[in-house]
NUSE-428027 format. One line per 5 residues: their letters; for each residue x, y, z of C-alpha. Coordinates in steps of 0.5 Angstrom, whole numbers. Last residue first. Example, Ala and Ser with C-alpha at 12.3 -4.5 7.8 and 13.67 -1.06 7.14 Angstrom:
2
SA = 27 -2 14  25 -9 16
end
This chain:
310
NLFVK = 192 403 372  189 404 365  184 409 363  181 409 356  177 415 353
KGDIS = 172 415 347  166 413 351  168 411 358  173 405 358  176 402 364
YQIGF = 183 398 365  187 394 369  194 392 367  196 385 369  201 385 364
ITQLS = 199 379 360  192 378 362  190 386 362  194 387 356  189 382 353
EFITE = 183 385 356  185 391 353  186 389 346  179 385 346  176 392 349
PIEND = 178 395 343  174 391 338  179 386 334  179 386 326  186 382 326
FRATL = 190 383 333  197 380 332  202 380 338  209 381 341  208 386 347
KLDAL = 214 390 351  214 393 358  219 398 359  215 404 356  209 403 360
SKGSE = 210 409 364  205 410 370  198 413 371  195 412 364  191 415 359
VKLGY = 188 413 353  185 417 348  181 413 342  180 414 335  180 407 334
TQEVA = 187 406 330  190 412 332  189 410 339  191 403 338  197 405 335
SIVED = 199 410 341  198 404 346  202 400 342  208 405 342  207 406 350
LPTKD = 207 398 350  214 398 347  214 393 341  217 386 342  214 385 335
FVLVG = 207 388 334  202 387 329  195 391 328  190 389 323  184 393 322
TKWAL = 186 394 314  184 402 314  185 404 321  191 399 321  194 403 315
YNRNQ = 200 406 320  201 399 323  207 398 319  211 403 324  219 403 321
IESKS = 218 407 315  225 409 313  226 417 314  224 424 312  224 430 316
ILGTK = 220 437 315  221 443 319  216 448 321  218 448 328  211 448 331
RNFIG = 207 445 325  212 439 325  212 436 318  214 428 317  215 424 311
IEGAT = 216 417 311  219 413 306  218 406 303  217 408 296  220 415 295
LIVQE = 220 421 298  222 428 295  223 433 300  221 441 301  222 447 305
KVSGD = 219 454 305  215 454 298  211 460 297  204 460 297  204 468 299
VISIS = 201 468 306  200 461 308  207 460 306  208 453 304  211 446 307
SFRVK = 213 441 301  213 433 300  214 432 293  212 425 291  214 418 289
GSELC = 211 412 287  209 406 292  207 406 299  209 413 302  207 414 309
LISED = 206 422 310  205 425 317  203 431 319  205 433 326  203 437 332
TEPCT = 198 432 334  190 433 335  190 437 328  190 430 324  194 432 318
CLNFS = 195 424 316  197 422 309  197 415 307  200 413 300  199 411 293
TGLVE = 202 413 287  201 417 280  204 423 279  204 426 286  205 433 289
IQLEG = 204 434 296  203 441 299  203 443 307  201 449 310  194 448 310
ASIIF = 193 441 307  193 442 299  194 436 295  196 436 288  196 431 282
PRDPN = 200 433 276  197 432 269  201 430 264  204 425 268  198 421 269
HAINF = 197 416 274  191 415 278  192 416 285  191 411 291  190 415 297
FANGS = 189 413 304  186 418 309  187 422 315  185 429 317  185 435 312
FNIER = 184 435 305  184 440 299  184 438 292  188 439 285  189 436 279
VESTF = 193 440 275  192 442 267  185 445 269  178 441 268  178 436 273
NEPYN = 171 434 274  167 434 280  172 438 283  175 436 290  174 438 298
IEAGT = 176 433 303  175 432 310  177 426 315  173 425 321  173 418 321
NLFVE = 178 415 316  177 416 308  179 412 303  181 416 297  181 413 290
SGDAL = 183 416 283  179 415 277  180 422 274  173 424 276  175 422 284
VLPAD = 173 415 287  171 415 294  173 409 297  169 403 299  171 400 306
IVETA = 168 406 310  171 409 316  166 413 320  163 420 319  167 422 313
TYSIN = 167 429 311  165 431 304  166 437 300  164 438 292  166 443 288
VPTKD = 162 444 281  166 448 276  161 453 272  158 451 266  157 457 262
NSINN = 162 454 257  158 447 256  152 451 255  155 456 250  158 450 246
FLFFL = 152 446 246  148 452 243  154 454 238  154 447 235  147 447 234
GFAII = 146 453 231  152 451 226  149 445 224  142 448 223  145 454 219
LVAAV = 149 449 215  143 445 213  140 451 211  146 453 206  146 446 203
RVAVL = 139 447 201  140 453 198  146 451 194  142 445 192  136 449 189
VFKKS = 140 454 186  144 449 183  138 446 180  136 453 177  142 453 173
VSYGA = 146 460 174  148 464 168  151 471 169  152 475 162  147 481 165
PKLEI = 146 481 172  141 476 175  134 478 176  132 475 169  133 468 172
SISEI = 127 470 176  126 468 183  122 461 184  128 458 188  128 463 193
ANIRK = 120 462 194  121 455 194  127 455 200  122 460 204  116 455 203
NLDEW = 121 449 205  123 452 211  116 454 213  114 447 212  120 444 216
DKNVD = 117 449 222  110 446 221  112 439 222  117 440 228  111 443 232
LSVNQ = 115 445 238  112 447 245  117 450 250  116 448 257  121 442 257
NSSGS = 126 446 254  132 447 260  131 440 262  133 437 255  139 441 254
FNWIQ = 141 440 261  140 432 260  145 432 254  150 437 257  150 433 263
SYEDY = 151 426 259  157 430 255  160 431 262  159 424 264  162 421 257
LAQVE = 168 425 258  169 423 265  168 416 263  173 417 257  178 420 262
PSDKM = 177 414 267  179 409 261  178 402 261  171 402 263  169 407 259
end
């Protein structure tokens, strides 16, 4: 089980069946000894039937009758148990789980196939307790880092409104945040199919293939998809806590800080002409704005999730 997510999932399924079969019969009183006694009585009754009842010329030993009846009894019990557990298994309706992240948690959400999902604050995911079909499919919105378990026979599909991402086994960051007009996928490893689909009939409108080190951007206003090389390496700062800038225009710095800490920053003037070279490792937002104040003389004030620069 430790080496195979599929075996772990199979074990969990059998455990649920076992527990269900036990709990569903808690109110049933069984006398096993009496039941075996009744069965033996019926077997002995058949064994005592006179040989004279057989057709003329037909000869069967009593020993054969004894063996045949006992084998038949065992087979009846075996088939009864098979159909009992088979019906319990078939009657199980797939269970979907919905989860919304209220904060960034270091530990990932682990799906039934072993795939890991690191959720940013506000991210929502809906996924099956067990993947029972040939396609592993979930619904998602928000910002998260995915590490998908490799399985070429069972593609993994993420549905996110007008977006559909199909992967076989890869890692990437996906942001479908509603506060912007863009949905962005930054691919770290592997290959994905990044598609826009029609909400009406599910048909594919546009799609691109992304490889490691590429970024795919879907503009919800225009409906267009573009791709390019990843330039901003701070897209995972919300997960790692590390922000690195190298002669970066200050408006891009502010944008990265907003995305990392879930802030809304307002400034009374353009900051594009100012550039910053710095590294912040798991700092609180106040420390970053203190640095900007020291370096550039920019005053700031923080009110909840809003920051004002002047």
